[in-house]
C-alpha positions as CSV (number, residue, x, y, z in Angstrom):
1,X,114.1,53.5,85.6
2,X,116.4,50.6,86.1
3,X,120.1,51.0,85.3
4,X,119.9,48.5,82.5
5,X,117.3,50.6,80.8
6,X,119.5,53.7,81.0
7,X,122.5,51.8,79.9
8,X,120.7,50.4,76.9
9,X,119.5,53.9,76.0
10,X,123.0,55.4,76.2
11,X,124.4,52.5,74.1
12,X,121.7,53.0,71.4
13,X,122.3,56.7,71.3
14,X,126.0,56.3,71.1
15,X,125.9,53.7,68.3
16,X,123.4,55.8,66.4
17,X,125.7,58.8,66.7
18,X,128.7,56.9,65.4
19,X,126.6,55.9,62.4
20,X,125.6,59.5,61.8
21,X,121.9,58.7,62.0
22,X,119.2,60.8,63.5
23,X,116.4,59.1,65.6
24,X,114.1,59.0,62.6
25,X,116.7,57.0,60.5
26,X,117.1,54.5,63.3
27,X,113.4,54.2,63.8
28,X,112.8,53.6,60.1
29,X,115.5,50.9,60.0
30,X,114.2,49.2,63.2
31,X,110.6,49.5,62.2
32,X,109.5,51.3,65.4
33,X,108.4,54.9,66.0
34,X,110.9,57.8,66.4
35,X,109.1,58.7,69.6
36,X,109.8,55.2,71.0
37,X,113.5,55.6,70.0
38,X,113.6,58.9,71.9
39,X,112.0,57.4,75.0
40,X,114.5,54.5,74.9
41,X,117.5,56.8,74.5
42,X,116.4,58.9,77.4
43,X,116.0,55.8,79.6
44,X,112.3,56.4,80.0
45,X,111.2,53.2,78.3
46,X,112.1,49.6,78.9
47,X,111.6,47.9,75.5
48,X,110.4,44.4,74.9
49,X,113.0,41.8,73.8
50,X,111.8,41.8,70.2
51,X,112.2,45.6,70.1
52,X,115.7,45.3,71.5
53,X,116.5,42.8,68.8
54,X,115.1,45.0,66.1
55,X,117.3,47.9,67.3
56,X,120.4,45.8,67.5
57,X,119.9,44.5,64.0
58,X,119.3,48.0,62.7
59,X,122.5,49.2,64.3
60,X,124.3,46.1,63.1
61,X,125.5,45.0,66.6
62,X,124.8,42.1,68.9
63,X,122.2,42.6,71.6
64,X,124.9,42.0,74.2
65,X,126.9,45.0,72.9
66,X,123.9,47.3,73.8
67,X,123.5,45.8,77.3
68,X,127.1,45.8,78.6
69,X,127.7,48.0,81.6
70,X,129.2,51.4,81.1
71,X,132.2,52.0,83.3
């Protein structure tokens, strides 16, 4: 998968961990399946823009914060 997909997945997983949520809790808040969250976090799925927005809103961050390159 593309580096952006992997970066997004790592950012989602990191923010979710900071909040102390499991994948099911994020999935419920973002209104998507837990399996989809798992695929995104592993960098196996490149989500649609509306899904990216739903996840960002659930995590209470800007979309850009989830897409910034990791050093």
